[in-house]
C-alpha positions in Angstrom: -49.0 64.2 23.1 -46.8 66.3 25.2 -44.0 64.6 27.2 -44.6 61.4 25.3 -47.8 60.9 27.2 -50.1 59.3 24.7 -52.5 56.4 24.6 -49.8 54.4 22.9 -47.2 55.1 25.7 -46.0 52.0 27.6 -48.0 51.1 30.7 -47.1 53.3 33.7 -46.8 52.6 37.3 -48.7 54.3 40.2 -47.1 55.1 43.5 -47.6 51.6 44.8 -45.7 50.1 41.8 -48.8 48.7 40.2 -49.1 49.0 36.4 -52.0 51.1 35.2 -53.0 51.2 31.6 -54.2 54.3 29.8 -57.6 54.1 28.3 -58.0 54.5 24.6 -58.5 58.2 23.6 -62.1 57.8 22.5 -63.0 56.3 25.9 -61.2 59.0 27.9 -62.9 61.8 26.0 -66.3 60.1 25.9 -66.2 59.7 29.6 -65.5 63.4 30.0 -68.2 64.2 27.5 -70.8 62.2 29.4 -69.8 63.9 32.6 -69.9 67.4 31.3 -73.0 66.9 29.1 -75.0 65.4 31.9 -75.1 61.8 30.6 -74.6 58.8 32.9 -72.8 56.9 30.1 -71.2 57.4 26.8 -73.7 59.0 24.4 -74.3 57.2 21.1 -74.5 59.4 18.0 -77.1 59.0 15.3 -76.4 57.1 12.2 -74.2 58.9 9.8 -74.6 58.0 6.1 -71.2 59.0 4.6 -68.0 57.4 3.4 -69.8 54.1 3.3 -70.4 53.9 7.1 -72.2 50.8 8.2 -75.5 52.2 9.7 -75.4 49.3 12.2 -72.3 50.8 13.7 -73.1 54.3 15.1 -70.2 56.4 16.2 -69.7 57.1 19.9 -69.8 60.8 20.7 -66.7 62.3 22.4 -65.9 65.9 23.2 -63.5 68.7 22.4 -62.9 72.0 24.1 -64.9 75.0 22.8 -63.6 78.5 23.9 -64.7 81.9 22.6 -62.3 83.3 20.1 -60.9 86.5 21.8 -58.9 87.7 18.7 -62.0 87.5 16.5 -63.8 90.0 18.8 -61.0 92.7 18.7 -61.7 95.6 16.3 -59.1 98.2 17.4 -55.6 97.5 18.8 -53.2 100.5 19.1 -49.9 99.9 17.4 -48.1 100.3 20.7 -50.1 97.3 22.1 -50.0 95.1 19.1 -47.0 93.0 20.1 -48.2 92.3 23.6 -51.7 91.6 22.5 -50.5 89.1 19.8 -48.4 87.3 22.4 -51.3 87.0 24.8 -53.7 85.8 22.1 -51.1 83.1 21.1 -50.9 82.2 24.8 -54.6 81.6 24.8 -54.3 79.2 21.9 -51.5 77.3 23.8 -53.7 77.1 26.9 -56.5 75.5 24.9 -54.2 73.1 23.2 -52.7 72.0 26.5 -56.1 71.6 28.1 -57.3 69.4 25.2 -54.2 67.2 25.5 -54.9 66.7 29.2 -58.5 65.9 28.4 -57.5 63.4 25.6 -55.1 61.7 27.9 -57.5 61.5 30.8 -55.1 63.4 33.1 -57.7 65.6 34.8 -61.5 65.5 35.6 -63.3 67.6 33.0 -64.8 70.1 35.5 -61.4 70.6 37.1 -59.8 71.1 33.7 -62.3 73.7 32.6 -62.0 75.6 35.9 -58.3 75.8 35.6 -58.5 76.8 32.0 -60.9 79.6 32.9 -58.5 81.0 35.5 -55.6 81.0 33.0 -57.8 82.7 30.4 -59.0 85.3 32.9 -55.5 86.4 33.5 -54.5 86.5 29.8 -57.6 88.4 28.8 -57.0 90.8 31.6 -53.5 91.5 30.2 -55.0 92.0 26.7 -57.4 94.6 28.1 -54.7 96.3 30.1 -52.3 96.5 27.1 -55.0 98.1 25.0 -56.2 100.4 27.8 -52.8 102.1 28.2 -53.3 104.1 25.0 -57.0 103.6 24.1 -60.4 102.7 25.5 -60.5 99.2 27.0 -62.6 96.8 24.8 -66.0 95.9 26.2 -67.1 92.4 26.9 -63.7 90.6 26.9 -64.0 89.3 30.4 -67.0 87.2 29.6 -65.0 85.3 27.0 -62.9 83.4 29.6 -65.3 80.4 30.2 -65.0 77.4 27.9 -67.3 74.4 27.5 -67.2 70.9 26.1 -68.5 70.3 22.6 -69.7 67.0 21.3 -67.9 65.5 18.4 -67.9 62.1 16.6 -65.1 60.0 17.9 -62.1 59.3 15.7 -61.1 55.9 17.1 -62.7 53.8 14.4 -64.6 56.1 12.1 -62.0 56.2 9.4 -61.6 52.4 9.4 -62.1 51.0 6.0 -61.1 54.2 4.2 -57.7 52.8 3.4 -54.7 50.8 4.4 -52.3 51.9 7.1 -51.7 51.8 10.8 -54.3 51.9 13.6 -56.9 54.7 13.5 -55.2 58.0 14.4 -56.2 59.8 17.6 -57.9 63.2 17.6 -59.8 63.1 14.3 -60.9 63.2 11.7 -64.1 61.1 12.0 -65.7 58.8 9.4 -68.5 61.4 9.1 -66.0 63.9 7.8 -65.7 62.1 4.5 -68.1 61.9 1.6 -67.9 60.4 -1.9 -67.6 63.3 -4.4 -69.9 61.5 -6.8 -72.7 61.9 -4.4 -72.4 65.7 -4.3 -74.5 67.7 -6.7 -72.8 70.4 -8.8 -72.8 73.6 -6.7 -70.4 76.1 -8.2 -72.1 79.4 -9.2 -70.2 82.4 -10.5 -71.7 85.8 -11.3 -71.9 86.6 -15.0 -69.4 89.4 -16.0 -70.9 92.8 -16.5 -69.9 95.7 -18.6 -66.6 97.1 -17.2 -65.5 93.7 -15.7 -61.8 92.9 -15.5 -61.6 89.5 -17.2 -57.8 88.9 -17.3 -55.6 86.8 -15.0 -52.0 86.8 -13.7 -50.4 83.4 -12.9 -47.4 83.0 -10.6 -45.3 79.9 -10.6 -43.7 79.2 -7.2 -43.3 75.4 -7.1 -44.6 72.8 -4.8 -42.5 73.5 -1.7 -39.7 71.2 -3.1 -37.4 72.9 -0.5 -39.5 71.5 2.4 -40.1 75.0 3.9 -42.2 73.9 6.8 -42.9 75.3 10.3 -45.8 75.6 12.8 -45.6 79.4 13.0 -48.1 82.0 11.8 -46.4 85.4 11.3 -49.8 87.1 10.6 -51.7 86.0 13.7 -48.9 85.2 16.1 -45.8 87.3 15.1 -42.8 86.6 17.3 -44.2 83.4 18.7 -42.7 80.0 17.8 -45.4 77.3 17.2 -48.1 80.0 17.1 -50.2 77.9 14.8 -49.9 74.5 16.6 -50.0 72.9 13.2 -47.5 72.6 10.4 -47.6 75.0 7.4 -46.4 74.4 3.8 -44.8 77.5 2.2 -44.1 78.6 -1.3 -42.7 81.9 -2.5 -40.8 83.8 0.1 -37.9 81.5 1.3 -37.5 82.8 4.9 -41.0 83.2 6.3 -41.4 82.3 9.9 -42.8 83.7 13.1 -40.0 86.3 13.3 -40.2 87.7 9.8 -40.7 91.4 9.4 -41.7 93.5 6.3 -38.0 94.3 5.9 -36.8 90.7 6.2 -39.5 89.5 3.7 -38.5 92.2 1.2 -34.8 91.2 1.5 -35.5 87.4 1.1 -35.2 85.1 -1.9 -38.2 83.5 -3.5 -39.2 80.2 -5.1 -41.3 82.1 -7.6 -40.0 82.4 -11.1 -41.0 86.0 -11.7 -39.4 87.5 -8.7 -42.6 87.6 -6.6 -41.4 87.7 -2.9 -44.9 87.2 -1.5 -45.4 84.4 1.1 -48.1 81.9 0.4 -48.8 79.2 3.1 -51.4 76.7 4.2 -51.7 73.8 6.7 -50.0 70.6 5.4 -52.1 67.6 4.4 -51.1 64.3 5.9 -51.9 60.7 5.3 -53.3 59.2 8.5 -51.1 56.2 8.0 -49.6 55.8 11.5 -46.1 56.5 10.2 -43.7 58.8 12.0 -42.8 62.0 10.2 -39.7 64.0 11.1 -41.9 66.2 13.3 -43.4 63.2 15.2 -42.1 64.5 18.5 -42.0 68.2 17.7 -44.3 71.2 18.4 -46.8 71.6 15.6 -46.4 67.9 14.8 -46.8 65.0 17.1 -46.8 67.2 20.2 -50.0 68.9 18.9 -51.7 65.7 17.6 -50.7 66.2 14.0 -49.4 62.8 12.9 -48.7 60.8 9.7 -46.9 61.3 6.5 -46.9 64.9 5.2 -48.0 64.9 1.5 -46.1 67.1 -0.9 -48.5 68.7 -3.4 -48.6 67.3 -6.9 -49.4 70.7 -8.2 -49.8 74.2 -6.8 -51.5 76.9 -9.0 -51.4 80.5 -7.9 -53.5 82.9 -9.9 -54.8 86.4 -9.5 -58.2 87.1 -11.1 -60.4 90.1 -11.8 -63.8 91.4 -10.7 -67.0 90.5 -12.7 -68.2 94.1 -12.2 -65.3 96.5 -12.3 -61.6 97.1 -12.9 -59.2 96.2 -10.0 -56.7 98.4 -8.2 -53.3 97.4 -7.0 -52.9 95.6 -3.6 -50.6 97.6 -1.2 -47.3 95.9 -0.5 -47.3 93.9 2.7 -51.1 93.4 2.6 -52.0 90.4 4.8 -55.0 88.2 4.0 -56.3 85.1 5.8 -59.0 83.1 4.1 -60.9 80.5 6.1 -60.9 79.9 9.8 -58.5 77.6 11.6 -61.0 77.4 14.5 -64.2 77.0 12.4 -65.1 73.7 14.1 -65.7 75.5 17.4 -66.2 79.1 16.1 -68.8 78.0 13.6 -68.6 78.2 9.8 -69.1 81.9 9.3 -65.5 82.5 8.2 -64.9 79.0 6.7 -63.8 79.4 3.1 -61.6 76.6 1.8 -63.1 74.2 -0.7 -62.4 70.5 -1.2 -63.0 68.5 -4.4 -61.5 66.0 -6.9 -60.0 66.5 -10.3 -62.7 66.1 -12.9 -65.4 67.0 -10.3 -64.4 70.6 -9.5 -67.9 71.9 -10.2 -68.7 70.1 -6.9 -67.1 71.8 -3.9 -67.2 70.8 -0.2 -66.7 73.2 2.7 -67.1 70.8 5.7 -66.3 67.4 4.3 -63.2 65.7 2.8 -63.8 64.1 -0.6 -63.5 60.5 -1.3 -62.2 60.6 -4.9 -62.7 58.0 -7.6 -59.7 56.0 -8.7 -57.6 57.9 -11.1 -58.5 61.3 -9.7 -56.7 63.5 -7.2 -57.7 65.5 -4.1 -58.0 69.3 -4.7 -58.0 72.1 -2.2 -59.0 75.6 -3.4 -58.6 78.9 -1.6 -60.4 81.9 -3.2 -59.3 84.9 -1.1 -61.1 88.0 -0.3 -61.0 90.4 -3.2 -62.1 93.7 -1.7 -59.8 96.0 0.3 -60.7 99.0 2.5 -58.2 101.2 0.7 -56.3 102.1 3.9 -55.0 99.2 6.0 -52.6 96.3 5.3 -53.9 94.4 8.3 -56.5 94.7 11.1 -56.8 93.8 14.7 -58.7 90.5 13.9 -56.9 90.1 10.6 -60.2 90.2 8.7 -62.0 93.6 8.7 -59.6 95.3 6.4 -60.6 93.0 3.5 -64.0 91.6 2.5 -65.6 89.2 0.0 -67.5 90.5 -2.9 -71.2 90.0 -2.9 -73.2 87.5 -4.8 -73.2 89.9 -7.8 -69.5 90.4 -7.6 -69.5 93.9 -6.2 -67.5 95.1 -3.2 -69.2 96.4 0.0 -69.5 100.2 0.4 -66.1 101.7 1.2 -64.1 98.8 -0.3 -62.4 98.6 -3.7 -61.7 95.6 -5.9 -58.2 94.2 -5.9 -56.9 91.2 -7.9 -58.4 88.0 -6.3 -55.8 85.4 -5.2 -57.0 81.9 -6.0 -54.8 79.0 -4.9 -55.4 75.4 -6.2 -53.4 72.6 -4.5 -53.6 69.1 -5.9 -52.5 65.9 -4.1 -52.1 62.4 -5.4 -53.5 60.2 -2.7 -53.8 56.4 -2.7 -57.3 55.2 -3.5 -59.4 55.3 -0.3 -56.6 56.7 1.7 -57.3 58.4 5.0 -55.9 61.9 5.1 -56.5 65.1 7.2 -55.4 68.7 7.2 -53.2 69.8 10.2 -55.1 71.7 12.8 -55.1 73.1 16.3 -55.5 69.9 18.5 -59.0 70.8 19.8 -60.2 71.4 16.2 -59.9 67.6 15.5 -58.6 68.0 11.9 -62.0 68.9 10.6 -62.0 69.9 6.9 -64.0 73.1 7.7 -60.9 74.4 9.6 -58.8 74.6 6.4 -57.4 78.0 5.6 -54.8 79.9 3.6 -52.5 82.8 4.4 -50.9 85.4 2.1 -48.6 88.4 2.5 -48.2 90.5 -0.6 -44.5 91.2 -1.1 -44.6 91.7 -4.8 -42.3 94.5 -6.0 -44.6 97.4 -7.0 -43.8 97.1 -10.7 -44.8 93.4 -10.6 -48.1 94.2 -8.9 -48.7 96.9 -11.5 -48.1 94.4 -14.3 -50.6 92.0 -12.7 -53.2 94.8 -12.5 -52.6 95.7 -16.2 -53.1 92.1 -17.3 -56.2 91.6 -15.2 -57.8 94.9 -16.3 -56.7 94.3 -19.9 -58.4 91.0 -20.2 -55.1 89.1 -20.9 -53.9 85.9 -19.4 -50.3 86.6 -18.2 -47.5 84.8 -16.5 
């Protein structure tokens, strides 16, 4: 927590010199939840049959802060306003993170906290509208996005108990109900059969496993120029210098960890063991200050591959195309943009979107990101970082007005101790839910390398 103000901080003294002990996190949030949700006491959740939870021990319900995603609603932002708008949107994320931390620490009544948060959001959203309005029509409906609410969530205090050894149960998620044994999941992977004219090749890029420990809590796509714009730590491979302040020119001038000269940047939230141990970022933004704690796991394997379309040839991606897959705020936004998949080696015909897998002994945890493979043919980015690209339909075809490009598929494997508790880094209020997992990509391949990838994919060859 910020300013070392956590439930594990030493007992503090009030103005009279009396010691006052901080309540455990789940009690503080549960009390706020009961207040906001109209209950007279802590609400008890229904029984959750996952991860071997004892049905006689239902999980107490707590709360998190649920705010409308302003950035997701933006469709047009003039280039002249882009920098100011990005900074204001990053400021909105910071406001939510700070409000959640106050809620978790019991430092403010919930109704007071939500009122203050609304006032701050009102001002920031007003500045977004003003910045856009200087050179274009002001967006409609933004003012109504300032109010936030409490959202129920299973408490994290004891729900992961029994999943593995380690320190006390971590605060702020995940919950026991976020885990499921992969053997209990039915095979669910379906792929469209290739049709005449399909591009059946592939192009693999070897960029290592982030042996250089390139880590930061920035997000140059969503929050350029803002330190700790993600409020969670990212793993990077490929481009060696990517951070919040990177530009197209700096990325193009950088070195790379990729063996074929690919200067692209590939990044995703780190995965941590929830083992109670202090990482090097235990007191830093994006780490402990944003409720991301525990040992950062280095991937055992990272596979980066570009694949074809089951219905057509593919065209080259433009240089500096930006793609985000998944949604870092899917717990509060809903799963419409969630896209990361979780599984275990040997069970990858069974994929999970909103659960972490409990893998059998001798198998490893696998995260897979299958990126959008349709491009609008014009833009390298869009105001909400989504509408310039799209997913292919169930039959593999792109929406009208979009063209197929090589599909980036990332597969990240982790060797975790049997039964270990782990969680993806997240915004604090997203409670480390697996549904919030996401991947980010900026194409900085030299044009000739991209052309070679397209030739391989369209030619039906497997290239490296």
